[in-house]
N, C-alpha and C positions, 0 to 999 in steps of 0.2 A: 649878542646882537642876532636877531632872527630875521631871515630874509623873507620877502613876500612871494618869491617865485617857488615853484615846486621842484622836487628831485626829478631829474630826467630818467631815472631808472624805475622808481616806484610811485612817483607823483605825490609823495609826502610833502605837505606845504611848509613844514617847520625845519628849515635848514639852519645849522649853527655855524656862523662865520668864525673861523679860528685863526686865520692867517691872511694878511693883506700886504701886497706889494704894489706900489704905484709906478707907472711909467716904465715898463720893461719892453724890450723889442718883441714885436708880435711874431717874428720868425727868428730862429737862431742860426740856421744852417744855409741860408741863401748866400750865394757867392757875391760879395761886394768888391768891386774892382777898385774903388777909391776909398780913402779914409773918410772923405766928406759924405759919400753915399752911406757908409756904415754908420756914421754919427747921426745922420738925419733920418735914419730908417724909422718908419712908424712905430709907435709904442701904444701899449694898452695896460690895463690894470688887472691885477689878480686878487680876487676875493675868494678864498677857498671855503666852501660850505660843506659841512659834514652832515650826512643824513643819518640820524639815529635809528631810523626804521629799517634801512637796507644796507647802510654802511658805505654807500658811494660817496666819494669826495669829488666835488666839481668846482670849476671856476665860474662863479655866478656872474662875472662881468665879461665873459667870453663873447666876442663878436665874430662869427664865422665869415662875415663879409671882408674882414681884414686878411684872410688867409690867401696865400699865393703859392700853391703847389705847382710850380713851373719847372722848366728844365734847369733853372738856376738853383733848384733845391737839392742840396748835396748832403745826403745823410748816410751814404754807404759806409759800412765798417769792414768791408771785404779786404782792405789792405792789411789788416792785422792778422798774423798767424794764429793768435789766441782765439780770435773771433771766428776765423774760417775753420779752425779745428772744432769749435763748438757747433757750427753749422753742419759740418760733416757728420759729427756724432749724432746730432738731433735728427737729421734726415734719415740716417741709418735706423735709429730707434723707431721713427714713425713708419718707415717702410716695412719693417719687420712686424711691428705691433698691429698695424692696420692692413697688412697684406697689400701694400701699394705696388703691385706689379701689373704692368700693362693696363693701367687704369687712367682715368681722366682726373686731373687735379686743377682746381680753380683757386687762384690766390688773389685775395682782396688786399690792395696796397702792397704790390709786389716790389716797389722800389725799382732797382735796376735788374731785377730778375734772377739774382744769384741763387737764392734759396729754391725757387721754383725750378730752375734749371737743374740743380743738384737732385731734387726729387725725381725729375724726369730721366736724368742720366742714370742714376743708380737703380731705379726701379723699372726702367724701360717704359715710362709713362708718357702720356700726352699732357700738356699744360696750357692753361689760359691765365694770363696775368693782367690785372687792372691797376693802373696807377697814372695819374695825370702828369707826374714828374718823370716818367720813363723816357729815356733818350734812346732813339734808334741807333745812334752811332756810338753808344757807350759800351754796349754789351753784345758780344758775339757768342751766343750759347752753343755749347758742344752738343746740345740736344737738337740743334738744327731746326727743321721745319716742324718738329713735334711740339714746339712751344710757340704760342701766339700771344703777342702783347698788345693791349688796347690802352691808349693814352687817355684815360678817362676815369672818373670816380665810378665805382661799382654801384649799381642801383637796380631797381626792379625792371628797368627797361631791358636789362640783359638776362632776363629770366630764361630765355631760350638756350642759353649756354648751360648744358647739363654737365654734372661732374659727380664722381664717386667720393671725392674728398675736397672739402672746402677749407682753405687755409687763410688765416688772417693774422699776420705778425706785426706787432708794434704799430697798429693802426687805430684800434678801438679807443685808445687814450686821446686821439685827436678828434673824436666825434662827440659833439655836445649832446645830441639827442640819442642817448644810448639805447633805451628800450625801443625807440622807433627804428633804429638801425638793425638791432638784433632781431626784432620782429620781422623786418623786411627779409632778412636772410632766412628766417624760419619759413616764411611764406614761399619763397623761391624754391626751397628744396623740399617742400611738402610732399610732392608726388614722387620724389626720387628715393625709392626703397633702398635701404642700406647705406645711404650717404652719411658721412661723418664730418663733423666740423672740428677744427683745431684753431684755438686762439692763443696768442701770446701777448702779454702786456707787462709794463713795469709793475713791480710789487710795491704798493704804497706802504705796507707794513714796515719794510726796511727803511723807506724814506722817513717815516715818522720816528722810528726807533733811533736812527742815526742823526736825526734833525738835519737831514740832507737837503737843505733849501736849494742847493745847486741842482737838484733833480726836479725842481718845480719851475716850469716855464709856461709861457702864455699859450703856445700851441697845444700843450697837453692840458686839455680842459676836463678830462675825466680820469680819476685815479681809483684803482681797484685793489682790494684785498682778495684772498681766495674766496672768502664767504660772500662778499658783495658781487664778485664776478659770477659765482655759481647761482646766487639768488636771482640775478638778472636773467641768466639763461633759462633757469627753471620757470621763471615768470613768463618768459616768451615762448614756452613750449618745447624746451629741450630737456632731455634726460642726460644727466651728467655721467660720463664714463669714468673720468679721472681728473684730479687736480694735483699739480706738482710744481716744484720750483726748480730753477736751473740757473747757470751762469752766476755762481757765487750768491745764489738766492736773490739775484736782481730781477729775474723774470718769473712771472706766473704763467703756467701752462694749463689750458683747459681743453679736454676732449669731450665731445657730446654728440648726441644723435637726436633727430627729431622725435618727439613723443608728446607726452602729456605734461612733463615737468615733474611727474611723480612716479615715473616708471622705473627709476633706479633708487636704491636706498641713499639716504643722506650720508655724506662722508664727514668724518670728524673735523676736517679742515673747514667745513662750511659754518661751524658753530663758533664764530669769532667776534660777534658784536660787542661783547663785554671787553675783550682784549683790545679791540679796535678803538673803542671809546677811551680807554686808558692811554693808548698810544697817541691819540689826537691831543689829549690833555697834556701828555708829556711833551710833545712837540711844541705846543703852544707856550708852555712854561720854560722851555729850554732853548728855543731857536735863537733868541736874541743873544743869549750867552755864547752860542756857537759863532754867530756873526761877529760878535765883539772879539772872540778869540782869534779869528783869522785877520781881522783888521789890525789887531795888536801885533800879530805874528808878521804880517807883511810890513808894517811900520818898523818893526825891529830889524828885519832884513835890510830895509832901506837905510836905517840909521847906522848900520854896520857896513854900508856900501857893498852889500853882497848882490851879485847879479842873479836875478831870479827869472825863470821862464815857467810858463804853464804848459804842460804836455796834454794835448787833446783839445782841438779847436772846434768842438761840437757844442751842443746845447748846454751841457753841464758848465763848460767854461764861460759861455756867454752869461748864464745866470749868476755864476760865482763872481765874475769881475764886475758886472753891473750892480749886483747887490752890495758889494763892498766899495763901489765907486773908485775902483783902482784906475790910476792913470799912469804917471811916470814911474811909479814904484816898480812896475813890471813893463818891460819894453816889448817883449815878443811872446807869441804863442806858437807852440810847435805842433805840427800834425804830419802824419806819414802819408796822408792822401795827397798825391801830386796835384790834383785839381784845385786844392785850396792854397797852394803856394802863391804868395804875393797878394792874396786877398786880405780883407780886413774884417774884424769881428764886429758884429752888430752892437750898437749902443756905446761901445768904448773906443772903437777904432783901432784896436791892437792889430798889428801886422802878423799874419800867419807865415811861418817859415818851415822848411823841411829840416829833418834832423841834421843833415850835413852842414847846415849853416852854423851849428853850434861848435864845430871844430875850430872856428875862428872867434866866435863870440865868447865861448868858454864860460858857461854859467856856473855859479857856485851852488845854486839850489834849483831843483826841478820839482815843481808841484804837479803831482799826477792826478788828473781829474777822475780817473776810474782805477781804483787800486788793483783790479784784476789784471791790469797791464803792467804792473810794476816790474816784474821780472823781465818781460819782453823789452821794456824800455831800458832797463839796466844793461841788458845784453847789447842793445843798439848803441848805447852810449860808450860802452867798453870797446866796441868795434872801431870807434873813432878816437880811442884813447882818452876818453873823458870819464871822470870819476866824481861827479858832483854829489851833494847830498840829495837823496831822493825822498821826497815827502809826500805820502799819499794824502788825498784830500780829507780822509777821515782821521788824520793825525790829531791827537788831542781829545778824541771822543771819550776815552776812558777817564780822562781828567774831568771832563764835563759831567759824566755820569756820577763820579765820586762826589760832586758838589751839588747834586740835585736832591 
């Protein structure tokens, strides 16, 4: 199936649709106070289109008018020791590598400001953060008045805010017009000699290889590999400094500086179009087998009257449970974020509980939505004298690969 619209990164008109999901929640991490609200939350369709020219994967049915990045948008991962350790390590690396000492840092899509504050505290920097979902009463930065937060989307209207380092983490995947946005950033920093940009996005290569359909959700309308990300930035007039992966290869990192797009040599990671095409084909041929595997697994738990909970009440969980149409087979979703306690999951209406609730519920099985947290979760369960079977979401992947 060939789409009639063009790739938002390179304008290639021939996109190949390889994955479709109908009627999924348009947001996954808004706080729903009632089950009825969660069940009736607006839905949209996902048609993933692959661009063979530049490698971008995008949701060709994405409607930005459905987005609601308000104070009810709760995406922070800062309650996890594993994640905060990653943030601490990453800020240290960036400060050392780019000499971020007594500089000005601007973050696009800063969330609740944890990362920006760390950069300012550890490097004695000043910070400006933009995010429409930022809450003034949620975060008291130790950097004090050296950090300014603006509750708005970053755009060219804020060109007068100058910075030495532009940071954008886990935001570009939410933006449908990718070249337009990166081009805007390039224009804003054009006259700022020595400025560097740092972007972080999910790695679509891992999603494709693991057939991780739970990592595909409506508000993520753009999916990048290392090559497609670099090609976008070079096309928009950035010279690539480096490309790397982190967080168990879940995240892509790009560092670049304004230039011609040809001012630095091509990195070997950028040459990935052939592999990317193979991974798209693999996902297309394997994803239904993976979906069937988990449907069968959850049905088996239910037939054996085993109590099952899902740990991690974020986007992965919403996508997973909605795709499998899970209802009474799983009663609760667990999350360590206290702000999510007592709220309900979009689309399925599952109630979110804190870990302490499990001491009386006593589950037999805990499905972990992000395997990187498995050890952290095990320790938390053992602390309340619980020893259930812990099953990471990529359980059974080797079996699937053996049968492809």
